[in-house]
C-alpha positions in Angstrom: 11.2 13.0 4.5 12.3 14.5 7.8 12.1 18.2 6.9 13.7 19.4 10.1 17.1 17.7 9.3 17.2 17.5 5.5 20.0 19.5 4.0 19.4 22.1 1.3 21.4 20.0 -1.2 19.3 17.0 -0.5 16.0 18.9 -0.8 17.2 20.4 -4.1 18.2 17.0 -5.4 14.8 15.6 -4.5 13.1 18.5 -6.2 15.1 18.1 -9.3 14.3 14.4 -9.5 10.5 15.2 -9.2 10.8 17.8 -12.0 12.7 15.4 -14.3 10.0 12.7 -13.8 7.2 15.2 -14.3 8.8 16.4 -17.6 9.2 12.7 -18.7 5.5 12.1 -17.8 6.5 9.3 -15.5 3.7 9.9 -12.9 0.1 8.9 -13.2 -2.5 11.5 -12.2 -2.7 10.3 -8.6 1.0 10.2 -8.1 1.4 13.6 -9.8 -0.8 15.2 -7.2 1.3 13.7 -4.4 4.5 14.7 -6.0 3.3 18.3 -6.6 2.6 18.6 -2.9 6.0 17.2 -2.0 7.6 19.6 -4.5 5.7 22.5 -2.8 7.1 21.5 0.6 10.6 21.1 -0.8 10.5 24.6 -2.5 9.3 26.2 0.8 12.1 24.4 2.7 14.7 25.5 0.3 13.5 29.1 0.4 13.4 29.1 4.2 16.9 27.8 4.4 18.2 30.4 1.9 16.4 33.2 3.8 17.8 32.0 7.1 21.3 31.7 5.7 21.1 35.2 4.2 19.9 36.6 7.5 22.8 34.9 9.3 25.3 36.3 6.8 23.9 39.8 7.1 24.1 39.5 10.9 27.7 38.4 10.8 28.6 41.2 8.4 26.9 43.8 10.6 28.8 42.5 13.7 32.1 42.9 11.9 31.5 46.6 11.0 
């Protein structure tokens, strides 16, 4: 996973897939630990992208006023 170029929608889809598999108990204990770490990175990536987008929107709005 190249976290620098992944799009928000792709990260969210990967996160949703991990959650579905966790809920269906499809991971053994070792894989669960790996997937939890991946999910943490995806959550941070999504939050960072949303925060950046919000800041960009606020900046554009401020420039228009």
